[in-house]
Residue, then its C-alpha position, 0 to 999 in steps of 0.5 A: m201884481e204885488l201887494g203888501l198885507v199888514g195883519l194876518g188874522k182871521m180875515g187877513g190870512n184868508m184874504r192873503e190866500r184868496i189873492r194868491r190864488a188869483g195869481h198875485t204876489v202877497i207879502g204879509y206882515d203880522r206881529n205873530p212871526d208864525l203867520a208872517d212872511v217878513h219880520s217888519l214893516e220896513e222889510l215888507v216895504g223893501k220887498l215891494a217894487g214901486p209903485r207899492v200898494v200896502w193893505v192894512m188889516v189891523p184893529a181900528g183906532a190906535p193899531t191902525q194909526s200907528t201902522i199908518d204913521e210908520l208906513a208914512d215914513l217908509l213909503e214913497p210918492g205914488d204908493v197907495v195905502v188901503d185901510g181895510g179894517n173896521s176903522r171909523w169913517t171919520d178917521d179916513e180923511k185924517h189918514a188921507g191927509q196925513l199920507a197925501a202930504k207925502g204924496i202917498g194915496f189912501v183908499d178906505c175899504g169896508v170888507s164883509g165876508g168874515v171867515w167865509g170870505l176865502q170860499n165865497g169872496y168878500a163884499l167890498m165897499y171902497g172910497g177914494d180918488a179914482e187914480h188910487i182906486a185903479k192901482v188897487q183894482p186888481f186886488f179888489d177883483a181878486l177878493k170879490p165874489e164871482g159875478p157882477y156884484g159884491s164890489v163898489h166904489a162908494g164915493k170919496v174918502g170915507a165912503g167905504h167905511f161909512s157904507k160898511m158901518v151902515h151894513n153892520g148896523i143893518e146886520y145888527a137889526m136882522m140878527q135881532a129879528y131872528a133872535e127874537g123870533w127864535e126865543l118866542l118859538e122856544k117859549i111856546d109849548s105847542v112848537d116842539n121842533v124850533r130848529e126845523v121851523f127855522r130850516s123850513w124858512q130857508e126855501g120859498t120864504v121872504i125872510r130867507s137869507w145867509l144869516l138864516d142859513l147860519a142860524v140853522g147851522a148853529l142850531d144843528e151844532d147845539e139845538h137849543l143853544d144850551r152851551l152858550r151864555g146869553y151875552a153878545e159884544d158889539s164891535g163898534e160899527g153899530r154904535w157909530t151907525v146910531e151916532a151918525a143917525i143922531d148927527n143927521a137926524v135920521p130915525l133908526p129905531a130897529i138898528t138902535a133897539s138891536l144895539f141896546a139889546r146887546f147892552a142889556s145882555r151884559q146885565d142878564d143872561s138873555p136867550q135872544m143873545k144866545m142866538i146873536a152870539a151864535l150867529r156872530n160866531q158862525f159868520g165872523g168867528h167871534a168868540v162866544e161865552t159858554k156856561 
């Protein structure tokens, strides 16, 4: 099958490669001509046979909106657009309605896997009508990890991005817990091998996880994280998760505290945020600030 893929950055470029390895044809467009297979969205659409599937992997907000605006004018009834970026779930209904007016389907898909997705597969959470999901399913199957898990039709339009948003909120809280524990261990004189304490937790403990493995990897690269500045960005989903909790009167004390801890890192050089920054770099390739 053929797929048009818009946005070939850290995630999109690896997704193109994984889908191609599964035997599908992927035509990619990116503003960087060194990454692109074609030079415009119009050329991309022209090279795909109908009914087309075009997957968008660009930053949330204005870049996604402008891409969907252009695709709405280029695509035809029966085609489907997938928004696989980190768009806010409240934008999905608007995008679905805009495309539906022209007979074009819309699927929102939360994608998790970061820079490791090419090797391990991507966890996928998608929302939309069953008929539109069916047209995209072969690509979902190509991207997901091997085995029965890692992919879910979460519900109607918006459900995919909402699920990914909550996933990222949980991720914030888990990272914060590891970071707090690491700082406390580093503070105590009697513990002189913190890295190996973390490594000992990788097997046989209830807190073992991929994030813990990545923490150990970061400590192997820089045992006390001395090269990092204690500053961590937030990508938006944590804020949106807290806002959704407020709107629905759902208490999220751990997730909310982890978000506020990142805000505090922008005022002080926080030891905990060195670990948060290291973890974000390990799993997502996010930039870090060095001393």
